[in-house]
C-alpha positions, 0 to 999 in steps of 0.5 A: 106152758102153751106156746105161740104157733107161728109155723105158718108165717114162713112157708117150708120148701125142700132144699134144692141141691145147688146154691146160687151161683149168680155174682150178686151182692147180698143184702146185709140187713133187713128192715120192716119194709122187707117183711111186708107182703108186697116186698120183694124179699118176703115172698122168697123166704122159706124154711127148710123142710127139716126145720122144726116147727116155729112154736117154741116161744110163749107170748111173753117171749114173742112180745119181748122180742118185738119190743126189743126190735122197735126200741132199737136193742141189739138183736142177733143176726139171722142166718140165711142161704140162697138157692139157685132158683132165688129162694131164701132159706132161714138157717137160724132165726126163724122165731125172730123173723116169724115174730116180726112177720106176725106183728106186721101181719097181725097173725099170731097163728090165727090170721090170714096167713095161718088159717089156710095153712090149717085148712081153715080149722085153727085149734081152740088152744091156738086161737086162745094163745094168739088172742092173748099174744095180740092183747099183750103186744098191743098193751106193751108195744102197740100194734103195727097198724097203730105204728103206721097210724102214728105217722099220719095221726100221732094224736090218736095213739100213745106217746111211746108208739109215736116215738118208736114209730119215728125210728122204725124206718131206720131199724134193721136186723143184721144178716149172715149168709151161708155159702155153698150147696144144700149139704153145707147149709143143712150141716150149718143148721144142725151145728147152730141148733146145738148151741143156744136152744139145742135140739134134743136127740129125738128131734135131731133124729126126726129132722134127719130122717124127715123122708122116712115113714115114721117121721112123716107119720109123726108130723102128720099126727101132730098137725092133724093132717094140716100144716106143711105137707111133708107128704106132698110128693105122694099121689093125691089119693095117698095124700088124702089117706095120710091126712084122714088117718092123721086126723083120726089119730090126733082126735083119739090122742088129744081130745078133749083138750087138757085144762089145768088145774084139773076139774074133770076126769075127761082127760086127753090120752096125750096131754097138751098138744103143744108141749115140749115133749109132744114131737118125741112122744108121738115119734116114739109112739109111732115106732112102738106101734110099728115095732121099730127099734129107736136105736136102729130104725133101719127104715128106707125113705118113703117115696110113694106114701105106701109105707107111711100109710101102713105106719099110720094104720098101725098107729091108729089100730094101737090108739083105738085099742088104747082109748076110743069107741072102736069095738077093740078099745079097752078104754084105758082111762088116761087118769090112771095110765098117763097122769100123776096123782097131782094131775101132771101128764107123764109121757113115759106112762103113756108110752109104757101103756102103749107097750103094755097093751101091745104085749097083752095082745101079742101074748093073748092075755087080754081077757086075763087082764080084763079079769083082774082089771079093777084090782090092777087099776086100783094098784095104779092109783095107790102106787102111782109114785112107783113110775117116778122111781123107775124113771129115776133109775133109768133117767130118760123116757126112752129107757124107762117105758119098757121097764115100767110096762114090764113091771106092770105085766108082772103085777098083772101076772101076780093078780091073775094068780090071786095073790094080794098086792102086798105079796106081789110087790114084795116078790117083784122088788126082791127079784127084779126091781130091788131099787123100788121103795114101797111106801116112799110116795108122791112125785113132788111135795104137796105143799108149796111152803109152810106159810102158804095159804093158797093151793098150787095148781098141782094141789088143786088138781090132786084134791079134785082127783082124790075126791072124784076117783071113787065116784067115777063111772065104771064098766059094769063088766070089768069094774074098770074106770070109764072114759068119755071117749070109750063108752059102749051101751051093752044089753045085760041080757043079750039080744040073741037070748031075747034081751030087749032094748029097754033102759032096765036092760042096758049098762055102760061098759068098755067097747072091748068088754062088750064086744070081745070079752063078753062074747 
């Protein structure tokens, strides 16, 4: 499900070392008047630079929270820390506070605060979810503008808005304050965020290593070089390099946007940009591309930006090899390498493919792979369910992607030896993967219930995939599937051999098949 992106509404700031030492009595609650742009409180509010993105709530949850507030329901306290310079950092409650700020400012990721945050270019998916959120809140709660209107012209708005507006002036959210320096505040953040909505281990790793090049590269890629600039301490020239590289990589991995149920084979390599797994997936991708061990990264903080840029360059090189119009691109079709037969995106398959491609390049087996690519891709389609079995064995994405890639490499070796796929699988299962059950197919049941007459989203996607797979365009050199983002037009008879540029002498191929394998 797409979530509402409220990340721009509270600016990020690097923690200062010292807490405020001024002997002042801190406020115990905040009201709506404190989060309007002209208040004294709101301009001082910040999120720590290690705080995760404020994009975990969907439109229903944002709406329900605002509704609970205006109806006077009990709301958990927001936890804050005040620095020596007077900045107020949100330690816990960022989604709650951001939801109210969004309501007051009519900005659900697409308004006057958010647009500059994304350099004026807000993704279509974000615009759509913002519009849906606004309409839902207008229907179930009422806009903030209508609440203000209710006090002056009650006859122009709904009765429920009039009643709630009269109470809005006395409603407030309780505050709690963390005392001590920035280390104490950061420790409090991590302790708190292991409770109600716990951070996963990869996210903790990313937050704690936020000044390391792989973490900065990950944030930059996900936000396409926009949003909070974790790289702002770098020189202007290096900041521009980070942003340009990140945008290029984001375009390769997330364009065109994924729509479900699937009605086109023009699928993005990395599925939906705003998903729960995106952060950890891109971090792992960056690590694999740069040969960083997840368990023992041993990377120094990047003070100048040089290492971050090198990380991004290497990630771009791998992404281009996977699927792009770069001459090195294999044009691996996401349908086969990243999705299940029911159209569900598989993070583990993407990471396995990245590792698989790197191994093919390192062992100089690319051309051998091209020789048997069509047979290998038919295997991926026919035995798609084996990925789930390997995943079930190792129980996590991080532990599964390498065994999957190694399994695929063994299939490639078998096909290069001109063996039939049945014999290859039998040999592999008997020797290395004895837990696999050949013929035990599908990730999920394809029927929703015995009496259902409506197709589920997965079923609709699977029906489309099954009916269009055999008709999909193929490379005229290797016979592998062609993806819209990775197309090269090749001369059947080479130019150097006198081939002309007429339609009859042209064919559609993968970029690498045209510029690398053929030559």
